[in-house]
N, C-alpha and C positions, 0 to 999 in steps of 0.2 A: 760650630761643632755638631749641633743637632742636624742641621741641614746636610752637612757632609756625611754624617753617619746614615742619614736617611737615603742619600744617593747611593752610598756603598751597599746598604741593605737591600734596596730595590734591585740594584744590579746583581747582587749575589743571588737573590731569589730567582730573578729572571734567568740568570746564567745557569743555575742548577736545573731549572725547568728545561731550558734548551738542551743542556748536556744530557739530561735523562731522555729526552726525545731522540737526540742523535744516537745515544747508546742503544735505544730500542730499535731504531731504523737499521743501524749497522748490524746489530745482532740478527735481525730478521733477514737482512740481505745475505748473510753468510750461513744461514741455516741449510740443512740437508734438502736437496731437491731431487725428486725421482727422475725427472727427465734428463738431468745433467749427470748424476752419478749412477743411474741404472739404465743405460741405453740398451738397444737391441743387441749390439755387439761392440766389442772393443778392438781397435786396431792399434798395434804397437810397431814402430819401426825398429826391427832387429835384423841382424845378418841372417842370411839364409841357413847357415849351419846350425843356428839355434832353434830352428823350427819355424813354423808359420807364425806371423804376427797378427793373426785374425782369430779372435776368441768369441764364441757364441755365448749367449746368456746361459747361466747355470753351470757352465763348465768350471773346472777347478781353476784354470788360469784366469778366467773372467772374475771369479770371486776374489782372488788374490789382488788383482789390479783394482777392483772396485773398493776393497777395504783400504788399500794403500791410498787411494785418492780421497777416501773419507777421512783418514788420519791427517793427511795434508790439509784438508779443509778445516778440521777441528783445530789444528795448530795455528793456522792463519787466523781463524776466528778468535781464538783466545788472545793471541798477540795483538790483533787489531783492537779488540775491546779493552785490553789493558792500556794500549796507547790512547784510546779515546778517553778512558777514565783519568789517567795520569795527566796527559797534556790538557785535557778539557778542564780538570780541576785547577791545574796551574793557570790556565787562561782565565778561568772564572775568578780566582783569587787575585790575579794580577789586574784584571779588569775592575774588580771591586776596589782595589787600592787606587787605581787610576781614577775611578769614579769618586772616591773619597777626596782625592786631591783636587779634582776639577770642581767638586761640590764645594770644597772649602774656598777655592778661589772665586767661584761664582757667588757664593754667599757673601764673601767680603765685598765683591763688586756691587752686589744688590743692596747690601745694608750700609754701604759707605755714606750715602746721603742721610740715612737714619742716624748714623753715628755723628754726622755733622750737626743734625738737629739736636741730638742729645747733648753734645758738647756745648752748643749755644744755650740750651735750656739750663745746663749746669752753671754756666757763667752767669746767667740771669739770676739763678737761685742764690749763688754764693755772693754776688755783688749786691743783691737786694735792691737792684735798680729797677723799679717798676716801669721805667720808661723804655727799657730795652725790649726788642722784639727779635724773633728768629729771622723773619723776613726771608724764608727759604725760596730760592729761585730754581725752578726745575720744571720738568714735565708735569702735567696735571694727572698725577697718580695718587696712590694711597698715602705716600710719604708727604707729598705736597699738601694733601687734605689734612693730614695729622698736624703738620707744622702750622697751617692756617688756623686750625681749630685751637691749637695751643695759644697762638697769638690773640685770637678772639677771647679766649678764657682769661688770658693775662690782662687784656685791656679791661675786661669787666671787673677783674679783681682789683686792678689799680683804681678804677672808678669807685669801687666799693670802699677801698681803704681810704681814698681821699674824702669820700663822703663821711666815713667814720671819724676821721680826724677833725673834719669841720664840725661834725655833730658834737664830738667831745669838747672841742674848744668853745663852741657856742653854749653847750650845757654848763661848762665850767663858769663861763661868764654869767649866764643867767642865774645859776645857783649861788655863786659867790656874792653877787651884788646884793640880793635881799638879805643874805646873812650878815654882810658887812653893815648894811643899814640897820638891821636889828641890833647888832652889837653896839653900834654908835648910839642908837636911841636909848637902849637899856642903860648904857654906861652914863649917858647924860642924865637920865632919870634918877639913877642911883646917886649921882654926885650933886643933885640939887640940894640946896640948904634945907628946904622944907620937907625932904624925903623922910618918911617914918622908918622905923626899924623893920617893920613888915615889908615895906617896899624895897628896902635894901636887901633883905634876905631873899625876897622874890627875884630881885634883879640879879643877885649873885647866882641863884639857881638857873635863871634863864641864860646867863652868860656861860655857865658850865654846859648847858644843853647846846647852846649856839656853838661853843668851841668843839663839842663832840661832833656836831654836824659838819663843821668846817674840816675837821680831821677826816671824817668819813668821805667827804667830797675829794679831799686831797688824795686819800687812799685809792678811791675809784679811778681818779685821773692817773695816778702812778701805775695802777694795775693795767689800765688801757694803754699807757705809753710803754710799759714793759712788755706787753704782748706784741708790740710792733717790733720788727726786726731792727737790730742795732746797725744803723747805717754808717755812723761816724766812729770808726775804730781808731782810737789814738792811744799810744802807750802811756802808762802811768804806773806808779807804785802803789800797790794796795796798802802798804804800810802808811803812806802819807794820808790816804783817805781815812784809815782807821784812827790815826792820831787826831785828825780834825774832828771826827765824830765823837771820840772819847773826850776831847776838850769841851765840846758843846754839852755832853751829857754829864760832865762832872758836877754841875750845880744840882741837877735833879737827883743824882746819886747821893750827894751829901745830904739833901733834904730827906731822903728815904733811908739814910744811914746804911748805904750799901757801899762796900769797898770794891773798887775796880783794880784789877791787876793787869798790867800790860806786858806781853811777851811778844814784841813786834820785831820780826826779822824782815829783811828786804824780800819783797814778793812782786816783781815786775809782771804786769799783765797788760792787756789792751782791750779797749772797748769804750763805752760811754761812761766817763768818770762820774757824772752827775747821778746816773741811775745806780751805779755801784755804791755811791755814797748813800743813796736812799736804802739800798740793801743793808749796808752795815748799820745805818741808823736804826732801822726797824729791829735788827737783831739785838743791838745794844739796848734800845728802849724796852723791848720785851724782857731782856735779862734783868733790867733794873726794876721794872714795874711788877713783873711776876716773881717777886722775891719777897723776903721777909726782913724786918729790921735787923741790923747787924749782919746782913747777908753779904755774899761775895760774888763777884763776876770776874771771869778770866777771859781775856781777849788775846788771841794768838794769830799771828800771820807768819807764814813760812813758804819757802819754795821747795817743790818736790819734782825733780826731773822736768817734764814738760807741763807741769801743773803748779798752781799756787793755791794755798789753802788759807781760809779764814775760819778759825774755831772760836766760838763764843759759848762759854759754859757758865752756868749760874746755879746758885743754891735756890731752894724754894720748896714748894709742895711736891709730893710724889706724883709722877706722871705714869699712868698705866701704859705698858708697851702697846696695847691694842688701840690706844688713842693717838699714837705717834703720827700715823698717816693722816688722820682727820684734821690735825691742827694746821695743815697746809691748805685746807679748803676755805674759801671765802666765808666770812662771818661765823666761823666756828671758834668757840672759846672753850678753854679747859674749865672743868668744874662748873659749867653753865653760868659763868659770870657775864651777865648781860646788863647789869645795872650800873656798874662803876665805870663812868665815862673816862676816868683818868687812866684806864688800862687799854685804851685804844678802841678801834672799831671792828676788830676781828679780821682785818685785811693784811696785817703786817707780814705774816709768814707766807701768805698767798703771793704778795708782791715780791718777797724774797725769792720764791721759787721761779716766778715768771721772769724776773730780771736775770737770775742765774742761767736759766735755760736760753734766754735770748742771747747771752754771751757764750753759749756753748758749754756751760758748766752744770754742776749737779749740786743738790742739797741733801744732806743726810742728817737726821735727828735721832738721838737715842737718849733714853732716860738715865739719869745718874742714880746710883744706888743710895746716895745720901739725900736725894731729892733734887728737883730741878731738871734741866736739860743740858745736853751738849749738842750743838748744831755745827756741822762742818760744811762749808761751802768750798767747792773746788772750781777754779776757773783756769782756762788755758793760759800758759805763761806767754810773755811777750814774744811775738814771732811765730807762735804755734796756734794762734787763734784762727778759727775757720773763716 
């Protein structure tokens, strides 16, 4: 459209300029000329009975004939200039329209290879297949260079992502191994028959710290996995995932004297069920752990048009509205609680947001007037996932 409008605009400007020049030239060509309209004498072919047809300058008949000729010249000049303006304007406007059409067609022909490149890039983006390339075949022009640059950048990104995955896997192994060994050694030391009470208390404290570190590593790994694009999209029901997570959380909720209410309707969606299970698990664990004794938790799943919703609400401490956005940042905890390891590592809601966005969804949190939070997760319904 811009190229077609530019072509029409250029033609319009040039056409108006040419029309102005033609108008000026025609006007000058039809102006009064002394040698033509004021000759030395005028000869008119008339019958002899009407008198001589020869008039000298300054005679009465001469002036009448000269003025009549000047009137005829003025009429022809006005008509000719009107025709130049009318037909010239029509020609310029018609030419501008033709230039617009030709510009549109030319632009479509020129950008057709670019559209092909863009379509291929979109397919690569939506499929999340880092092995695909555009592989544009064509003349060595700007479009070819753009496609090759994109392929080169994609190759480097793929290499970077592969390196990141390998690093995460290796780091997980290297970090989990010593923690597992520490847990085993401390557990053996605590269970020894000759272990004193001080050793047992110290061992229990070390086991709590070790468990906190293990959860922190698991959270970081889940955050790294969630930031990767969801490649394997399979249909599943969010209700089944929520029921499984709630069954697992029932024991901890009973220990903390928290009542869980289930309002689960069918909510079919598509994606990586394991990651979505981690999302639901984090929300339920936060709702249970950041609660007070005799508190309550409400878990709801439902479908809405082309979206499905998971709503987790809980009682608890008052949450200021200005802290709502910060709770989704890594290692941010409400009320500055960094000492109690049983409340998590501060990555739970960060992982929730990353997993939801990887599935094309959104997360919204709002404080409850009675205390606690209501967190709503929206995901694409089955069949509408990007």
